[in-house]
C-alpha positions in Angstrom: 107.2 101.7 61.2 109.4 104.8 61.2 111.4 105.3 64.3 112.0 108.2 66.7 114.8 109.5 64.5 112.2 110.1 61.7 108.5 110.9 61.6 107.2 108.2 63.9 103.5 107.4 64.1 102.0 107.3 67.6 102.0 103.8 69.0 98.6 102.3 69.7 97.7 102.6 73.4 97.7 99.4 75.4 94.6 98.1 77.0 95.0 98.1 80.7 92.1 95.8 81.6 92.0 92.4 83.2 91.3 90.9 86.5 92.7 91.6 89.9 96.3 91.0 91.0 95.5 87.6 92.5 93.9 86.2 89.3 96.6 87.7 87.2 99.3 86.1 89.2 97.6 82.7 89.1 97.2 82.9 85.3 100.8 84.0 84.8 102.0 81.0 86.8 99.9 78.7 84.7 101.1 80.3 81.5 104.7 79.9 82.4 104.4 76.2 82.9 102.2 75.7 79.8 104.5 77.8 77.5 107.8 76.3 78.5 107.7 73.4 76.0 106.8 75.8 73.1 109.5 78.2 74.1 112.0 75.4 74.2 111.0 74.2 70.7 111.2 77.7 69.3 114.8 78.3 70.4 116.2 74.7 70.3 119.5 74.6 68.3 120.1 78.3 68.6 123.0 79.9 70.4 121.1 81.8 73.0 124.2 83.6 74.2 124.4 85.3 70.8 120.7 86.3 70.5 120.1 89.9 71.7 117.7 90.1 74.6 115.3 92.5 72.7 115.0 89.8 69.9 114.2 87.2 72.6 111.6 89.5 74.0 109.9 90.0 70.6 109.8 86.3 69.7 108.6 85.2 73.2 106.1 88.1 73.1 104.6 86.7 69.9 104.2 83.3 71.5 102.6 84.9 74.7 100.2 87.0 72.6 99.0 83.9 70.6 98.5 81.9 73.8 96.7 84.7 75.7 94.4 85.8 72.9 92.5 82.5 73.2 92.0 83.0 76.9 88.6 84.4 77.9 90.3 86.6 80.6 92.7 89.1 78.8 95.9 89.9 80.6 96.7 93.5 81.2 99.9 95.1 79.9 101.9 94.8 83.2 100.9 91.1 83.6 102.0 90.4 80.0 105.3 92.1 80.5 105.9 90.2 83.7 105.1 86.9 81.9 107.5 87.6 79.1 110.3 88.6 81.5 109.7 85.5 83.6 109.9 83.3 80.5 113.1 85.0 79.3 114.7 84.5 82.7 113.7 80.8 82.7 115.0 80.3 79.2 118.4 82.0 79.9 119.0 80.6 83.4 117.0 77.5 84.2 116.0 75.8 81.0 117.9 72.7 79.6 119.1 74.8 76.7 120.3 77.8 78.8 123.7 79.1 77.8 126.6 78.8 80.4 127.2 81.9 82.5 130.0 84.1 81.1 133.4 83.8 82.7 134.9 86.8 84.5 137.6 86.9 81.9 135.1 87.9 79.3 134.6 91.3 80.9 136.9 93.8 79.0 139.5 95.3 81.2 140.0 99.0 81.4 136.6 99.8 80.0 134.9 101.2 83.0 133.7 99.6 86.2 131.4 96.5 85.6 127.9 97.3 86.7 125.6 94.8 88.3 123.5 92.6 86.0 120.4 94.5 85.1 116.9 93.3 83.9 115.6 94.1 80.4 116.0 97.9 80.1 113.1 98.1 77.7 110.7 97.8 80.6 110.1 100.9 82.9 112.0 100.5 86.1 108.9 100.6 88.2 107.3 97.8 86.2 110.1 95.3 86.6 109.1 94.3 90.1 112.7 94.2 91.1 114.1 94.9 94.6 117.1 97.1 94.7 119.7 97.5 97.4 121.1 100.9 98.3 124.2 100.2 96.1 122.0 99.4 93.1 120.4 102.9 93.3 123.8 104.6 93.0 124.7 105.5 89.5 128.5 105.1 88.8 130.4 108.3 88.2 131.6 106.9 84.9 128.1 106.6 83.5 127.0 109.9 84.9 129.9 111.7 83.2 129.2 109.9 79.9 125.6 111.0 80.1 126.5 114.6 80.6 128.9 114.4 77.6 126.6 112.7 75.1 123.2 114.0 76.1 123.3 117.1 73.8 124.3 115.0 70.8 121.6 112.5 71.6 119.0 115.3 71.6 120.2 116.6 68.3 119.8 113.3 66.5 116.5 112.3 68.2 113.1 113.6 67.1 111.9 114.2 70.7 108.2 114.9 69.7 108.1 111.6 67.7 110.0 109.8 70.5 107.4 110.8 73.1 104.8 108.9 71.1 106.7 105.6 71.1 106.4 102.9 73.7 109.4 102.7 76.0 110.7 99.4 74.6 110.8 100.6 71.0 112.4 103.9 72.0 115.0 102.0 74.1 116.1 100.0 71.0 116.5 103.1 68.9 118.2 105.1 71.6 120.7 102.3 72.2 121.8 102.5 68.5 122.2 106.3 68.7 124.2 106.0 72.0 126.5 103.3 70.5 127.3 105.6 67.6 128.0 108.7 69.7 130.2 106.8 72.1 132.3 105.5 69.2 132.5 109.0 67.7 133.6 110.6 71.0 135.9 107.7 71.8 134.1 107.0 75.1 134.7 103.4 76.3 131.9 101.8 78.3 131.2 98.2 78.9 127.9 96.7 77.9 126.4 96.9 81.4 127.4 100.6 81.6 125.8 101.3 78.2 122.6 99.7 79.4 122.7 101.9 82.5 123.4 105.0 80.3 120.4 104.3 78.1 118.3 103.7 81.2 119.3 107.1 82.6 118.5 108.9 79.3 115.1 107.2 79.1 114.4 108.1 82.8 115.1 111.8 82.0 113.0 111.7 78.8 110.0 109.7 79.9 110.3 109.2 83.6 111.3 111.2 86.7 115.1 111.2 86.1 117.2 110.5 89.3 114.1 109.5 91.2 113.4 106.4 89.0 115.9 104.1 90.9 114.3 105.1 94.3 110.8 104.6 93.0 111.8 101.1 91.8 113.3 100.2 95.2 110.6 98.4 97.1 112.4 98.9 100.4 111.9 102.7 100.2 108.6 104.0 101.6 109.2 107.8 101.4 111.4 109.9 99.2 112.2 113.4 100.5 114.0 115.9 98.2 115.4 119.0 99.9 116.8 120.9 96.9 119.1 119.4 94.2 121.9 118.0 96.3 120.0 116.5 99.3 117.8 113.4 98.9 116.6 111.3 101.8 114.6 108.1 101.8 112.8 106.2 104.5 113.5 102.5 104.9 112.0 100.4 107.8 110.8 103.6 109.4 114.2 105.3 109.5 115.5 108.1 107.4 118.8 107.9 105.6 120.6 110.1 103.1 121.2 108.9 99.5 123.8 109.6 96.9 121.1 110.6 94.4 121.3 114.2 93.3 119.9 116.6 90.6 121.9 118.9 88.4 120.5 122.1 89.8 117.2 123.7 91.0 115.9 123.9 87.5 116.3 120.1 87.2 114.2 119.6 90.3 111.6 122.1 89.1 111.3 120.4 85.7 110.7 117.0 87.4 108.1 118.8 89.6 106.3 120.2 86.6 106.3 116.8 84.9 104.7 115.2 88.0 101.9 117.7 88.3 101.2 118.0 84.6 100.1 114.4 84.5 97.0 115.2 86.6 96.3 118.6 85.0 97.8 120.7 87.7 100.6 123.3 87.7 103.4 124.5 89.9 105.1 127.9 89.4 105.5 131.2 91.3 101.8 131.8 91.3 101.0 128.3 92.5 104.1 127.4 94.6 102.7 124.5 96.5 100.6 121.6 95.2 99.5 118.1 96.1 99.6 115.5 93.3 100.1 111.8 92.7 102.2 109.7 90.4 100.7 107.3 87.9 101.3 104.3 90.2 99.3 106.0 93.0 102.2 107.4 95.0 101.3 110.6 96.9 103.4 113.8 96.2 103.7 117.2 97.8 105.7 119.9 96.1 106.7 123.3 97.4 109.0 125.6 95.4 110.5 129.1 95.9 109.7 131.7 97.0 108.0 129.6 99.8 110.9 127.0 99.8 114.0 129.1 100.5 116.7 126.5 99.6 115.2 125.3 96.4 112.2 123.1 95.3 111.2 120.4 97.8 109.4 117.2 96.8 107.9 114.7 99.3 106.8 111.4 97.9 104.8 108.8 99.9 105.3 105.7 97.8 102.5 103.5 96.6 103.0 100.0 98.0 103.0 97.3 95.4 102.6 94.7 98.1 99.0 94.5 99.3 98.9 95.0 103.1 96.2 92.9 104.9 95.3 92.7 108.5 96.6 89.2 108.6 100.0 90.4 107.3 100.0 93.2 109.8 99.5 90.6 112.5 102.4 88.5 111.2 104.6 91.6 111.2 103.6 92.4 114.9 101.9 95.7 113.9 98.9 94.2 115.6 97.9 91.1 117.5 95.9 88.3 115.8 92.9 89.0 118.2 93.0 92.7 117.3 93.1 91.9 113.6 90.0 89.6 114.0 88.1 92.3 116.0 88.9 94.9 113.2 87.7 92.5 110.6 84.4 91.9 112.5 84.0 95.7 113.0 84.4 96.3 109.3 82.0 93.5 108.4 79.5 94.7 111.0 79.4 98.1 109.2 80.7 100.2 112.1 81.7 103.8 111.4 85.4 103.8 112.1 87.9 106.7 112.4 91.6 105.9 112.1 93.7 108.3 114.1 97.5 108.8 114.0 100.4 111.1 113.3 102.0 111.9 110.0 103.5 108.8 108.4 102.0 106.5 111.1 100.3 104.2 108.5 96.7 105.5 108.6 96.1 105.1 104.9 97.7 101.6 104.9 95.4 100.5 107.7 92.4 102.1 106.0 93.3 100.1 102.8 93.6 96.9 104.9 90.3 97.3 106.6 88.5 98.2 103.4 89.2 94.7 102.1 86.5 93.5 104.5 83.8 95.5 102.6 81.4 93.4 100.6 82.0 93.4 96.8 78.3 94.1 96.2 78.4 97.5 97.9 78.9 100.9 96.2 81.8 102.8 97.7 82.6 106.5 97.2 86.1 107.6 98.2 87.0 111.3 98.7 90.6 112.5 98.9 92.8 115.5 98.3 95.2 113.3 96.2 93.8 109.9 95.3 95.9 107.2 96.9 93.5 104.6 98.3 93.9 101.1 96.8 90.4 99.5 97.1 90.0 96.2 95.4 86.2 96.1 95.2 84.7 96.4 91.7 82.1 99.1 92.5 84.3 102.1 93.6 83.8 105.8 92.6 86.9 107.8 93.3 86.6 111.6 93.9 89.4 114.0 94.2 89.4 117.7 95.2 90.4 120.5 92.8 92.4 123.6 93.7 91.4 127.1 92.6 92.6 128.4 89.3 94.7 131.5 88.8 91.6 133.7 89.1 90.9 132.1 92.5 87.7 130.3 91.2 86.8 126.8 90.4 87.9 125.2 93.7 86.2 122.0 94.7 86.7 121.2 98.3 86.3 118.0 100.4 83.0 119.4 101.8 81.7 119.9 98.2 82.5 116.3 97.4 81.0 114.9 100.6 77.8 116.8 99.9 77.7 115.5 96.3 78.5 111.9 97.4 75.3 111.8 99.3 73.4 112.1 96.0 75.3 109.2 94.5 73.6 106.4 96.4 76.7 105.2 98.3 76.6 102.3 100.6 79.8 103.5 102.2 81.7 106.8 102.1 85.5 106.7 102.7 87.3 110.0 103.4 91.1 109.8 102.9 91.6 112.5 105.6 89.2 114.6 107.6 90.8 118.0 108.2 88.2 120.7 108.1 84.6 121.7 107.8 83.8 118.5 105.8 83.6 116.8 109.3 80.1 118.2 109.6 78.8 116.6 106.4 80.7 113.3 107.2 79.0 113.1 110.6 75.6 113.8 109.0 76.2 111.1 106.4 77.1 108.6 109.1 73.9 109.5 111.0 71.6 109.2 108.0 72.1 105.6 107.0 75.6 105.4 105.6 76.9 102.9 108.1 80.3 101.3 107.6 82.0 104.6 106.6 85.7 105.1 107.2 88.0 108.1 107.6 91.3 109.2 109.0 92.3 112.1 111.2 95.6 113.5 112.5 95.7 113.0 116.3 98.0 111.3 118.9 95.3 109.6 121.0 91.7 108.6 120.6 90.4 111.2 123.0 92.4 113.9 121.0 90.7 112.6 117.8 87.3 113.4 119.3 88.5 116.9 120.3 89.8 117.5 116.8 86.4 116.5 115.3 84.7 118.9 117.6 87.1 121.7 116.6 86.5 120.9 112.9 82.8 121.3 113.3 83.5 124.7 114.8 85.5 125.6 111.7 82.3 125.1 109.6 80.8 128.2 111.3 77.9 126.2 112.8 76.9 127.7 116.1 75.9 124.7 118.2 76.3 124.1 121.9 79.2 121.8 122.8 76.8 119.1 124.1 74.9 119.0 120.8 78.2 118.7 118.8 79.4 115.9 121.1 76.1 114.1 120.8 76.4 114.2 117.0 79.9 112.7 117.3 78.9 110.0 119.7 76.0 109.0 117.6 78.0 108.9 114.3 81.4 107.3 115.3 81.4 103.8 116.6 85.2 103.1 116.9 88.5 104.8 116.9 91.7 102.9 115.9 94.9 104.6 117.0 98.0 103.8 115.0 101.5 105.1 115.8 105.0 105.0 114.3 107.3 104.4 117.2 111.0 105.3 117.7 112.2 101.9 116.4 110.5 102.6 113.1 107.7 100.0 113.6 104.1 101.1 113.1 101.8 99.6 115.8 98.2 99.9 116.6 98.2 101.3 120.2 94.4 101.5 120.9 91.2 100.1 119.6 88.6 102.3 121.4 84.8 102.2 121.2 82.5 105.1 121.5 79.9 104.0 124.1 77.6 107.0 124.4 77.3 110.2 126.5 77.4 110.9 130.2 76.3 114.4 130.8 78.4 116.6 128.4 81.2 114.0 128.0 81.6 111.4 125.3 82.2 108.0 127.0 84.6 105.5 125.6 86.1 102.1 126.4 89.4 100.6 125.3 89.0 97.1 123.8 92.8 96.7 123.2 95.9 98.7 124.1 99.6 98.3 123.4 101.8 98.3 126.6 105.4 99.3 126.2 107.8 97.1 128.3 111.3 98.0 127.2 113.9 97.8 124.4 115.7 94.8 123.0 119.4 94.5 122.2 118.5 94.9 118.5 117.0 98.3 119.2 113.4 97.1 118.7 110.8 98.0 121.3 109.2 95.3 123.4 105.6 95.3 124.5 102.3 93.5 124.4 98.9 94.0 122.9 96.5 93.6 125.8 92.8 93.0 125.8 90.7 94.9 128.3 88.4 91.9 128.7 85.3 94.1 128.3 82.3 93.0 126.3 82.4 95.1 123.1 79.6 97.6 122.8 79.0 96.6 119.2 78.4 92.9 120.1 74.8 93.4 119.1 75.8 94.7 115.7 78.1 91.7 115.3 75.2 89.4 116.3 73.1 90.8 113.4 75.8 89.5 111.0 76.3 86.3 112.9 79.8 87.3 114.2 79.1 87.8 117.9 80.5 84.5 119.1 83.8 85.0 117.2 84.0 88.5 118.6 83.6 87.4 122.2 86.2 84.7 121.8 88.8 87.4 120.8 88.2 89.3 124.0 
């Protein structure tokens, strides 16, 4: 095969199929144990310290491919990479033939600052599954200066159009050879770890999102906020903190923005200066550029969580009590129409994902979002996404259009990522015409405010109905409101589980099943409080009885 420095042929696309994450993890663990003897036999008698890691990956990859091809359940690309990486790690660190760790004296002195040990650079950072500390996301000044010096020479010697067709691992090997030559020619001295970091940075700029890649790989980061080229903030544990990550200039930020939106067929420029998009891993992105953003392009990324959040995990993390988690499970199983209410960044989508896990796998689910980010695990899911207008102002597909269309798709449940406008009318009609068990989110600070917002959204649709008629529609459609809040200690907590009981005159009547009562602040800065049950009999107990869950429900109260 010709490389990126010549006329490379496009690499064959990998098949991204396979089973769910739980099945993949179980098979991977089984394969690791089964393949250890074969790996040992293949490398016995070799000096592993002298074998380049890429060569290890190729040899072990052949063994893994031979073993997995016979399996009736094919592994997807990410599971296979993880399996190869795990076997390499075991061979070099824990196996009986593992080489001894290098002594400190082996690090050349005066050749730059030794960087922390890195995983195989041939894998994209976001596929390595690594957890990075804040220090690990900071690129050393030595590597950054070297990158600026050699980048023009690298681009001259690299056939960029051919390189873009190569898989990252093959491009990494070829790029490493080019970098080694250029460093020698320009008399730049970097140790091996710094050269790996340098190749990583060049790959990130060519194939990834440049300076954002380390932050996207850091699993402790939940939000990334770019305010121009020199100011990048992240959120960790609910608190914002500034980073040392920076871009070259406004054009660098703008180029990254265009790369993000081009993946999903959208554009961002002076005629379309703001856009919602998503990354390939599902992370949600909002971009706004000049002239609307005065100080330079601004990018806001809500990261996709690789760790599946369940109601049980939320209970262990004290986001919710165990009794509340059980009640929400029963509510989802009992096909209640549930509205999740909360402020920006309060965890509405995370809770929606957790509750959706209670949906039966035999049901057909249609999701409707502005930028698709829901992570439903059921097999029968149809994901719909809105489309903005084109330059001529035509071609827009709104949430309301998609809700109307979804009713013709024979859905068992409809899930709206966020209700924010006139689509509320169609959502309520769907809930009132047999689509029980539907879910949605809305921006509001309290359950009663969520009802008021729904009423206002119906008014936005231009439908002239008396207030009582609108409220009757809402009371008949919505069964439960779950209020979630991000508190000042950074913790997300569910503060209310509220039922819609019915109407009394012109007023929608509700009852709180659970509330969170604030009691004070601990020495560690974390808030103290209790999740309290009202002790009332749930209004949906009859629904729960239909599914055989009424006794468990009453025990939780």
